[in-house]
VEXDO-17256 format. One line per field, with one value per residue (C-alpha): residue number from 1; residue in three letters; y negated, z negated, x. Coordinates in nm, 4 decimals. Layout:
BEGIN
voba: (NUM / ...)
paza: (Ala / ...)
yy: (Y / ...)
zz: (Z / ...)
xx: (X / ...)
***
This chain:
BEGIN
voba: (1 / 2 / 3 / 4 / 5 / 6 / 7 / 8 / 9 / 10 / 11 / 12 / 13 / 14 / 15 / 16 / 17 / 18 / 19 / 20 / 21 / 22 / 23 / 24 / 25 / 26 / 27 / 28 / 29 / 30 / 31 / 32 / 33 / 34 / 35 / 36 / 37 / 38 / 39 / 40 / 41 / 42 / 43 / 44 / 45 / 46 / 47 / 48 / 49 / 50 / 51 / 52 / 53 / 54 / 55 / 56 / 57 / 58 / 59 / 60 / 61 / 62 / 63 / 64 / 65 / 66 / 67 / 68 / 69 / 70 / 71 / 72 / 73 / 74 / 75 / 76 / 77 / 78 / 79 / 80 / 81 / 82 / 83 / 84 / 85 / 86 / 87 / 88 / 89 / 90 / 91 / 92 / 93 / 94 / 95 / 96 / 97 / 98 / 99 / 100 / 101 / 102 / 103 / 104 / 105 / 106 / 107 / 108 / 109 / 110 / 111 / 112 / 113 / 114 / 115 / 116 / 117 / 118)
paza: (Met / Arg / Arg / Glu / Pro / Thr / Ala / Ala / Glu / Ala / Arg / Leu / Trp / Tyr / His / Leu / Arg / Ala / Lys / Arg / Leu / Asn / Gly / Val / Lys / Phe / Ser / Gln / Gln / Val / Val / Ile / Gly / Pro / Phe / Ile / Ala / Asp / Phe / Ala / Ala / Arg / Ala / His / Arg / Leu / Ala / Ile / Glu / Leu / Asp / Gly / Asp / Thr / His / Val / Asp / Glu / Ala / Arg / Asp / Ala / Arg / Arg / Thr / Ala / Ala / Ile / Glu / Thr / Leu / Gly / Tyr / Arg / Val / Met / Arg / Phe / Thr / Asn / Ser / Asp / Val / Met / Arg / Asn / Glu / Ala / Ala / Val / Leu / Gly / Ala / Ile / Val / Ala / Ala / Leu / Ala / Thr / Ala / Pro / Leu / Pro / Gly / Pro / Leu / Pro / Val / Asn / Gly / Glu / Arg / Glu / Lys / Asp / Asp / Leu)
yy: (-0.7198 / -0.4702 / -0.5366 / -0.1803 / 0.0522 / 0.4167 / 0.6694 / 0.7446 / 0.3745 / 0.3242 / 0.6262 / 0.5205 / 0.1594 / 0.2816 / 0.4030 / 0.1085 / -0.1849 / -0.3731 / -0.2506 / 0.1001 / 0.2749 / 0.2235 / -0.1408 / -0.2370 / -0.5046 / -0.3890 / -0.5893 / -0.4624 / -0.5810 / -0.7562 / -0.9678 / -0.8749 / -1.0681 / -1.0065 / -0.6895 / -0.6129 / -0.3305 / -0.1371 / -0.1865 / -0.3450 / -0.3964 / -0.7190 / -0.7280 / -0.3796 / -0.4515 / -0.1369 / -0.1137 / 0.1761 / 0.2669 / 0.5151 / 0.6758 / 0.8198 / 1.1914 / 1.1419 / 0.9064 / 1.0187 / 0.7198 / 0.8160 / 0.6064 / 0.2918 / 0.3753 / 0.4213 / 0.0798 / -0.0827 / 0.0827 / -0.0280 / -0.3858 / -0.4009 / -0.2569 / -0.5357 / -0.7720 / -0.6025 / -0.3593 / 0.0162 / 0.1795 / 0.4913 / 0.6575 / 0.8989 / 1.0406 / 1.0013 / 1.3783 / 1.3574 / 1.1215 / 1.3167 / 1.6641 / 1.6015 / 1.2766 / 1.3724 / 1.4322 / 1.0991 / 0.9131 / 1.1028 / 1.0026 / 0.6379 / 0.6488 / 0.8006 / 0.5271 / 0.2586 / 0.4025 / 0.3478 / 0.0142 / -0.1853 / -0.2619 / -0.5914 / -0.8643 / -1.0490 / -1.3393 / -1.6727 / -1.9140 / -2.2365 / -2.1679 / -2.1415 / -1.9017 / -1.6549 / -1.7292 / -1.4061 / -1.5277 / -1.8428)
zz: (-0.3424 / -0.6090 / -0.9787 / -1.1008 / -0.9299 / -0.8702 / -1.0842 / -0.7887 / -0.7297 / -1.0977 / -1.0968 / -0.7841 / -0.9038 / -1.2224 / -1.0065 / -0.7656 / -1.0042 / -1.1671 / -0.9036 / -1.0536 / -0.7188 / -0.5993 / -0.7103 / -0.4357 / -0.5079 / -0.4309 / -0.4670 / -0.4828 / -0.2934 / -0.0339 / 0.2386 / 0.5781 / 0.8511 / 0.8074 / 0.6011 / 0.2395 / 0.1928 / -0.1328 / -0.1775 / 0.0226 / 0.0047 / 0.2027 / 0.2369 / 0.3882 / 0.5919 / 0.4495 / 0.3689 / 0.1749 / 0.1953 / -0.0283 / 0.1021 / -0.1222 / -0.1254 / 0.0601 / 0.3140 / 0.6680 / 0.9030 / 1.0773 / 1.3883 / 1.1766 / 0.9889 / 1.3168 / 1.4414 / 1.1101 / 1.1076 / 1.4654 / 1.3845 / 1.0757 / 1.2780 / 1.5350 / 1.2447 / 1.1959 / 0.9154 / 0.8979 / 0.7422 / 0.5273 / 0.4396 / 0.1562 / 0.0082 / -0.3571 / -0.3767 / -0.2401 / -0.5209 / -0.7949 / -0.6860 / -0.5273 / -0.6684 / -0.6190 / -0.2460 / -0.2048 / -0.3837 / -0.1787 / 0.1453 / 0.0364 / -0.0589 / 0.2811 / 0.4591 / 0.2577 / 0.3712 / 0.7378 / 0.9135 / 0.9087 / 1.2262 / 1.3836 / 1.2697 / 1.5058 / 1.6890 / 1.5074 / 1.6425 / 1.7779 / 1.6145 / 1.2628 / 1.0140 / 0.8181 / 0.4497 / 0.3526 / 0.5374 / 0.3243)
xx: (-3.0143 / -3.1056 / -3.0693 / -3.0199 / -2.7712 / -2.8498 / -2.6626 / -2.4337 / -2.3613 / -2.2795 / -2.0517 / -1.8633 / -1.8438 / -1.6753 / -1.3842 / -1.3783 / -1.4113 / -1.1258 / -0.8786 / -0.8901 / -0.8552 / -0.4969 / -0.5014 / -0.7465 / -1.0068 / -1.3587 / -1.6777 / -2.0325 / -2.3392 / -2.1220 / -2.2782 / -2.1339 / -2.3105 / -2.6833 / -2.6216 / -2.5432 / -2.2947 / -2.3015 / -1.9257 / -1.6448 / -1.2710 / -1.2553 / -0.8762 / -0.8853 / -1.2000 / -1.3621 / -1.7348 / -1.8827 / -2.2490 / -2.4294 / -2.7449 / -3.0141 / -3.0791 / -3.4081 / -3.2530 / -3.3386 / -3.3145 / -2.9909 / -3.0642 / -3.1034 / -2.7827 / -2.5942 / -2.7122 / -2.6219 / -2.2777 / -2.2105 / -2.3136 / -2.0898 / -1.8015 / -1.8392 / -1.7670 / -1.4290 / -1.5110 / -1.4772 / -1.7813 / -1.7780 / -2.1071 / -2.1652 / -2.4811 / -2.5642 / -2.5289 / -2.1718 / -2.0762 / -2.2506 / -2.1358 / -1.7974 / -1.6655 / -1.2991 / -1.3495 / -1.5307 / -1.2513 / -0.9919 / -1.1622 / -1.1691 / -0.7990 / -0.7172 / -0.9137 / -0.7349 / -0.4006 / -0.4865 / -0.4708 / -0.7944 / -0.9817 / -0.8823 / -1.1175 / -1.3468 / -1.1912 / -1.2269 / -1.4839 / -1.3322 / -0.9952 / -1.1414 / -0.9890 / -1.1956 / -1.2551 / -1.0670 / -0.7564 / -0.7250)
***
């Protein structure tokens, strides 16, 4: 986990924190399986990842996205540049994703309920 957010993370977090975006609770630096998502709305099973402007490992990102999706989350990816240059479009895309039904969660192990369901 990082201590200092990037400028794009701080800017997006301003809009996501304190239920500012459509009353939805988001958290930052969220552990999802073996991964840490930049932001997540757990109740909506939506993870948001921001990639740096020099980020180029698309194959790794695709594997990571697929793994997080197997855990029942939808993953949205934006670049830092997207957030800094077109903040309204990024927020609009997140709002649109929140309006759609979440992916079904993974099946519980041995009849256990997920912590978010309690």
